[in-house]
N, C-alpha and C positions, 0 to 999 in steps of 0.2 A: 846565223839563222835564228829567228824567233821561235820560241816554243808555242805550240798549239794550244789555245785557250779552251778549257773545259768549263762549262757553265753549270752552276750548281744552285738550285732553289733553297734559299735559307729563310725559314719562318722563324728563326731564332728560338728554336726548341731542341735542346740537346748538344751534344759534342759533335761538331762537324770538323774540328781541327784534325782529328784522325783521318778522316776521308780526304781532307785537303792534302795532309801530309803524304797519304798513300798515291795520290794522283801526282803530287810533285815529285815523289820518289820515282815514279815511273816516267818522268821526264816531260811532264806538261805543266801549264800554269793554270791556276783555278780563278775564276771569277764568280763571286756569289751574286745572285739575284735576289733581292729583298723586297722587291715591288713589282707589281704586274705593269707599271708604268716604265720599268727599265726597258730602254730600246734593245738590249741584248736578247731579251726574251723572244722577240719576234725573229731574230736573225740567227740564233743559235741552232745548229744542225743536230747536236747531241746534247741532251739535257738530263741532268741527275736530280732525282727527288728523294732525298733522304729524310727519314722520320725517326724520331726517337720518343718514347715515353707513351703517354695516354692518347688513345685514338681520338677522343673528342676534342682534348686541347689541341692537337695537332690539325685536325680538319678544320676546327674553327678558325685557327689562324691562317690556314690555307685559303679559306674562304674570304676571310675579312680582308685579306691582302689582295684579292681580286684574281687569283691564280686560276680558278677553275676554267674559265672561258679560254684563255690564251693557251693553257696545257692541252685542253681538248682540240684546240685548232692546230697545235704542234703535232699531236697524233695524226689528226686527219690529214695534214700535209705530208705525212710520210717520214717526218723526222724522228730520230731516235730518242727514246725515253727510258731511263733506268731508274726504277724505284728500290729503295732499300728499307727494310724493316717496316716501319708504320708507312713508308712510302708505298711499299706493296699493299699493305692493309687499306690504303686510300682507294685502290683500284676496285674494291669490292663494295656491295651495297651498303654495308653497315657492320657494326660490331656490337656484341653483347656488353662490351665495356662502356659504351656510350650509346644506349639504345635509341636516344632521340636524335642522334646525329647521322646524317646520311653521307655515304662515301660517293665516288664517281660512278659506281655502278657498272663498270666495264665488265666485271664478272658477276653472274646473277647468283651470288652467294653472300652470306655474312659470317663473321668470325665468331667463335665461341671460346670460352674459357676452358683450359685444360682440366681434366677430372683430377682432383688432388686426393683421392681415396687411397691411391696406392703409389703415389709419386709426389715429389715436390713440386710446387708450383710458387713461382715462375720456373719455366725451364731455363736453367742458366748452365751452359757448358758447350762441348763440342760434340757434335752429332755428324752422322753420315747422311749423304744425300744419294737418292736413287734416280738416275738421269733417264730421260726418255731416248730410247735407241731404236724404236719401232719404225722410225722414218728412214734413218740413215744408219745402218748397222755399224757399230764401232764408233759412231760419232757422239759428241756431247754438246750441250748448249754453253757457249762462252767459257769453255775450259772448266766447267764444273767436273770435279774429279770424283767418281763413286769410291775411289781408293782413299781419299782424303777425309779430313773432318773439317767442319765449318762451325763458327761461333754463333750460337743462338742465345737470345735473352729475351724472353716474352712469356706472358700469361695467355694470350689469346691468340688464336690461330684459325686458319681455314681448314677446319676438320672435314674430312672428306669420306665418302662412301665410294664403293666401286662404281655405283650408278652415277654419282656426281662426276667422278673422274671421266667416265665415258662421255657423259654428256658435254663437259668442257672440251674434251679432246675433239668431239664431233663439231664443236664450234670453232675449231682451228687453233686451240691453245695447246702448247707443249707444256708439260707440267713436269716438275722434278719434285719428288715426294721425300718425306722424313717420317719416321715414326718416334714418337715420345711415349714410351710404355708401350701400350696396346693402341694408342690413337695415332692414326695416320693423318698427316696433315700436308698442305702444300708448302714446300720450301722454295720453290722458284717458279715463275711463269714465264711464258715467252709467246707472243703472236705478232707476226710481222716485225713492226718497229718498236714493240713494246717488250721490255725485259724487266724483271723485278725479282729480288730475293728477300725472303724473311729473315735470313742470317745476315751478318755483318761481315761482307768481305774484307773491309779495312781493318777488321779485328781478327781476321782468320789467317795470320801469317802469309807464308809464301803463296799457299793455295788461293788465299783471297786475292792477293796482288795480281796473280795470274788471271784471275776472272775479271778484275777491273780493267786489266790491259786488254782482254779479248774485247770487251765492249768498247772501249776507246778506239781500238783498232777496226771495230765492226767485223770482227772475225767470229760469226755467230756459230758456226759448226766446226768443231775441232775434234781431232782424234783423241780417243780416251787413252791416256798414258797407262802403261803397265802398273801393276801393283808396286807400291813402293817397297824398297828393302830396308828394314829397320836393322839398326845394329844388333838387337836381340835376336831377330830372326836367323842371323848368320852365326850366333854364338852356339858353341857346342854344349852350353848348359841349357838351352832352350828347347826343352823336351816336353813341357807341359802345354796343353792346348789353351788358347787364349779364351777368356770368358766372353760371354755375350751379356752384358749388363741389363738388369730388368727395365732401365729406362732407354737404352740405346746409347747413352752418353759414355764418353771416356771418363777415366778416373782423372780429375783435375788435381794438377800440383801447381801450387802458388808460391811465388818467391815473395817474401815481405821485407821491406826495408823500413827500420825505425830511423827517422831523420831528425836531426836537431842541430843546434849550433854549439860548438865547443867553446872553451873559455877564450879561445883567440878570435872567435867570431866567425869561424869557418863552418859551412854547412856540411855535416857528415853523416855517414851511416853508422849507427851504433847498435849495441846489443848488451843486455845487462842480465843479471840474474835477480829475477823477481823485481825487475824495473831498476836495479840499481846499475847504472851505466858508467861509473867512473872507476878508473883503473885503481887498484890497491897499492901498485908498486911504482907508480910514476908520478907521484905528487897529487893524485885524485883528479887528474884531467878526464875529460869525457873520452871514452874508449872510442877511437877512429878506426873504422874498418873499411873506409873507402869513401869515394864520391858517389852521390845517389844517381846521378844520370848515367855515369860510366857503368855502374854495377847493374842498373836496370837493364841497360842494353845487353850486357854480359849474359844476364839471366834469360832474356828474350832469345839470344843466339843459342843458349843451351837447351831451350825448348820449353820454358816455363809457359803454362797455360794462361797465367795472369800475374800481374805485378802489382803488389799493394805498397803504397807509400804511407806510413803512419807518422804524422808530425807530432813529436812527443815534446815540443816545446811551443809555447804559445805565440812567440815572435810579437810580444804586445806592443813594442815600440815601433812597429811597422804599420803603416796604412795598408788597409786590405789589398789595394790595387798594386802594391809593391811587395806583397808577402813572399818570401822566398819559394814556397811550394808552388806558385803559380809559374815561375821560371823553371823550376825542376819539372813539372808536367809538361810545359810547352816544349822543352828539349828532348824529354824521354819519348814523347809521342811522335817525334821526327823519325825515330828509328825502331821503335817498339810497336809491332803491329798485332797486338794482343790487348785484351782489356787492361785498363789502368784504374785502380781505385785509390783514392785519397781519403785519409782520416786525420782528425784533429782540427779544432777550430771551426767546425761546421756547426754554427749556432748564430743567434742573434748577437751582433757585437756593436760596440761603439769604438769607432777610430779615435786616434789620438786627438784629431781636430773636433771631435764632439759629434761628428756624423753618425747617425744611427743606420746600421745595415742589417736588413732582416736575414734569416738564415738562407731563404730561397735566393737571395741575391748573391750571397757568399758562395752558394753551391753553384749558381749559374756561372760565376767567374771561373770555378774549377772545370765546370764542364766545357766552357769555351777554351780553356787552356789545354784540354786533352783528356781530362778524366772520363770515365764511363760510369763510375759509381762513386758515391760518397759515403764514408763510414762515419756513423754518429755514435759517440760513447757516452759521456757524462750527461748530455742533454736528452739522451734516450732514457736514462734512469730518471731525470726530472719529470720527463713526459709521463713515464709509467706511473711514477708516485701520484702525480696529478690525476692521471685516468683512475686509479683506484679510489683516491680521495673524493672524486666526483661521482662515484657510483658507475664508472664505466662510460661516462660520456665523451663524445669526440668534440673538441672545440674547432677544429680545422685550422688551428693556429700554431701548433707545435712545428718545429722543423721537419719532423718525419712526415707530417700531414701535408705541409705546403710543398715540400720537394716531391713527394710521390704524386700528389695531384697534378703537377705540371709535367714531371719527366717520367712518371710511371713508377710502380713499386720496385721494379727491378733496378732502379738507380739508387736505392737506399738500402745500405747495409747498417746494422747495428752491431757495434762491437762490445761484447759482453765480457766482464772481467770477474767471474765467480771464485769463490773461496770455500773449501768444504768445512762444514760444521757437523759434528756428531750430537745426537740426542739419544737419551735413554728410552724416552716414550714418544713414539711418533704421533700419538693421538693428542699430545699436548703442544705440538708444533703447528703453527699456522701456516707454514710452507709445505710444499709438496716434498715428501721424503721417500727414500727407498732403503731396502735392506742391502748393506754394502757387502762387498767381498771380503773385506778386512775390517776388523773391529777397531773402534776408537781407542784413544790412550786409556779410558777408563772401563774398557770392555763394551762400550756402546755398539749395538748392532745396526742402527739406522743413521742415516745422515741426510743432509740436503745442502744445497749451495747457496750461499748468500752473495749478493752483489756488492762489488766494490767500485770504487772511482778514484780519479786522481793518482793513477798508477798503483792502485792497490792500497793506497794510504788510508782512504775513507771506507768505511764499511756501512752500508745502508741496510734498513730493516725491510728489505725486500728480497725474495728469493729469485733464483736464475729462471725457473720455470715461469714464474708469474711475470717477471719482466719481459721474457721472450713472448708469452701470450698477449701482453698488453701491446707490445711493439707491433706484433702481427696485426692486431685490430686497428692500430693507428696508421698503418699502411707501409710498414717495412718489407722488404722483398728478400732479404737474406740475412743470416747470422753469422757473424764471425765469432766464434766461441773459443775464447782463451781460457786459461785456467791458471790462476795464481799459484796454486801449489805446484804446478808442472813446469812453470816458466824458468827456463835456463836449466833444467835438470837433465836434459838429453836422455831421458828414460822412457820415452814414448808417451802417447797421449793418454788422456783419461777416458776410458772407454765408458765408464758409468755415467760421467757427465754428458758425453755426447749421446748416449741412448735414451737418458732422461729427458733431454731437450728434443731430440728427434721424435719421441713418443708423444711430446706435448704440442708440437707445432707442425704445419705442412710446409713451411718454408725450407729452402735449401740451407744446409749447415756446413759451415767451413770449420774443420778441426784445427785448433791452433795450440800452441804451447807444448813443449816436451820432444819435439823430433830432434833425434841426434845421429840417426843412420838410416839408411834406405829401408832397412826391415820395419821400421816404425811406419812408414807409409804403407807397405804391405799389410802390417797387423791392423791398421786403423780401418782399411777398407774391407778386410775379410771379417772383422769383429764387431763392426758398427755399421750404422747406416748413414755415415758421413757422405756428403756429397762432394766434398773437396778436402784436401789436407794442405797445410801451410807450413813451410820451413823458413828459417831465417839464419841463425848463427851457424848452423852446419854449412850453409852456402857461403856465408860472409867469411867465414874463417878458412875456406878452400878445402875443408875436409872431404866434401863431395860436391859434384856438380848436379845441377837439375837432371841432366841426361843419365848420369850415374843412377840417380833415383829411378827414372823411367825405365831404364834397361833392366834394372833389378826387378821392378814390378812386373814387366813383360816376361821375364824369365820364370816368375812365379805365377804366371797365368793371369795377371791383371790387364785390362785393356786400357792402354794409354795412347795419346797421340804423339807421334814421333815424326815431325815435318822434316823430311829430307828431301823435298823438292827443290828445284832451282829456277830461277826466273829465266 
């Protein structure tokens, strides 16, 4: 028996491989529609409109390819349409992100940017969704579960007031709502044959897969499942009340895999002490902790909220189209339905045959392979140095700028590798300092963090605060904050570094370097404003699982996502 075909509009903006993989995983076949002249557009009964990145860029592509008229005709004919993320935003009049660009105007509202005065923007993470039950008590839209969490990644949203909600409901719209901090926004909409979500169901684990399946089966109203029973909820040690975070997001736990080739040419996951990844007792070969695709799937099954791949070797002899990390991403995205980040080599490059490939094209290859975010390290330092040398001018040509302009700031992470330096007199230091909790080797009371690159081998005349501020201006959307001093120490995160960076920028900050036990995750969230925490070696060595960390965190009052639903 042939599988049912699901039609997906593709304006070639962002990662659609994860959606394709989710639909395939559910037993369907995907056919992309890239032009309004495709005959399938007129015959498709169910159509999906996914969007990633910048509102204006996406809508311009949507318009230029002639999709407006046939999509409106599709809706008028009573055929089903499912929008995802910017696909949902396209149904509104417009967005503050691109004031001159008009959406379809199906809802008489425009989108606005989240207030960043009390929270990080973009919103990146797992949030709850309040479903409408006023029409059919105990029923929900397309399996949206108010007891589950869904993955959001956006800076702009349909912010609502009670009056606007009432007006839209009077017009026949069913609304599912979320709160980010104190701001309420539309998380999902439904009316007749239209359904759309601001969150990414294809990146929301089992809960998201169930939602996609409900749409494909046209099961619009489903019974709300009972609240999930987490392992920690049944534990005798679970006596502490679970927090309600100021943002509404759960505490993100990220598994990170350092990937490189070993001396035999095999692609392996490795981990070093301050970037030294070679074994001391076995002839100096690269430390091999496992295969990247298998380990990524393992961490997804253990409950990782995200998986990050850091390519710590350049693969200089491979044409970019054959780069090993592309294969890793393609395979990992088939079974890992949470966000995937890839770092290393996201820059303007020259292939062995002399072909020049801009960073935007390199990033596009990774997005199409299954990445949701790209992490930029050394090139972020280069861009920040040029930014200050020019007096703070934006050229629009750096990798951060070109990628964020096309895919949105939430798609660009900067990987920061700082090292602590002490000073006697903070007034004589041109970088932002603070009074340290511990004194320096010569009794110094103040310190700052200086940026390094090339695995910590090269030290730059640039402070960590100054780098992060510049990259925020350039268009980065998140900071992966490593710490050379803590790497491989298993002694916990550097709280002072995290607090200094959080106080300097409004971007989400991922704490990295130093995690060696579950207690370190508890400590970093209770003692700093970190938005997420990353672990590597402790997971790779099998000392703890991701689930071990999450159970521990819940037992100590922290709100984490534990996805124990089944398809």
